[in-house]
C-alpha positions in Angstrom: -0.1 0.0 -0.1 1.0 3.6 -0.7 1.0 4.4 2.9 3.3 1.7 4.1 5.6 2.0 0.9 6.0 5.6 1.7 6.3 5.9 5.4 3.1 8.0 5.5 1.1 7.8 8.9 -2.4 7.2 9.0 -2.7 10.6 10.6 -0.8 12.1 7.5 -3.1 10.5 5.0 -6.2 11.4 6.7 -5.1 15.1 6.8 -4.2 15.1 2.9 -7.5 13.5 2.2 -9.4 15.4 4.6 -11.2 12.5 6.3 -10.7 10.8 9.9 -7.9 9.0 10.5 -10.1 6.0 11.8 -11.4 5.9 8.1 -7.9 5.4 6.5 -7.2 2.6 9.6 -10.6 0.6 8.4 -9.6 0.9 4.4 -5.9 -0.5 5.7 -7.4 -3.3 7.8 -9.9 -4.1 4.8 -12.8 -3.0 7.0 -14.3 -0.7 4.2 -13.2 0.5 0.6 -12.3 3.9 -0.4 -15.4 5.4 -2.6 -14.5 6.9 -6.0 -13.7 10.3 -5.1 -11.2 9.1 -2.3 -9.7 6.8 -4.8 -9.1 9.7 -7.1 -7.7 11.9 -4.1 -5.2 8.8 -3.1 -4.1 8.6 -6.9 -3.2 12.4 -6.5 -1.3 11.6 -3.2 0.8 9.1 -5.2 1.4 11.5 -8.0 2.4 13.9 -5.6 4.8 11.7 -3.7 6.1 10.3 -6.9 6.9 14.1 -8.0 8.4 14.8 -5.2 10.7 11.8 -5.1 11.8 12.6 -8.8 12.6 16.1 -8.0 14.8 15.0 -4.8 16.5 12.3 -7.2 17.1 15.1 -9.8 18.4 17.6 -7.2 22.3 18.3 -7.4 23.0 20.1 -4.0 26.5 21.7 -5.6 24.0 23.4 -8.3 21.1 24.4 -6.5 18.9 24.7 -3.2 16.7 21.9 -2.6 13.3 21.3 -4.2 10.3 23.2 -2.6 8.5 20.5 -0.3 
């Protein structure tokens, strides 16, 4: 799962998605499934994380300041 692979806490994921941490916990445990709207937001979160990782991987500390977070 994205949350585990990125070291994202349930609280962080819930904050990003604007939902309760308990909801994220239920998804993670398979007690509930995210609806279509939340799936789109989770996809956006994954894209944002991927973009941040790519920016950090391309960063040359001798040539510029770190990319914005």
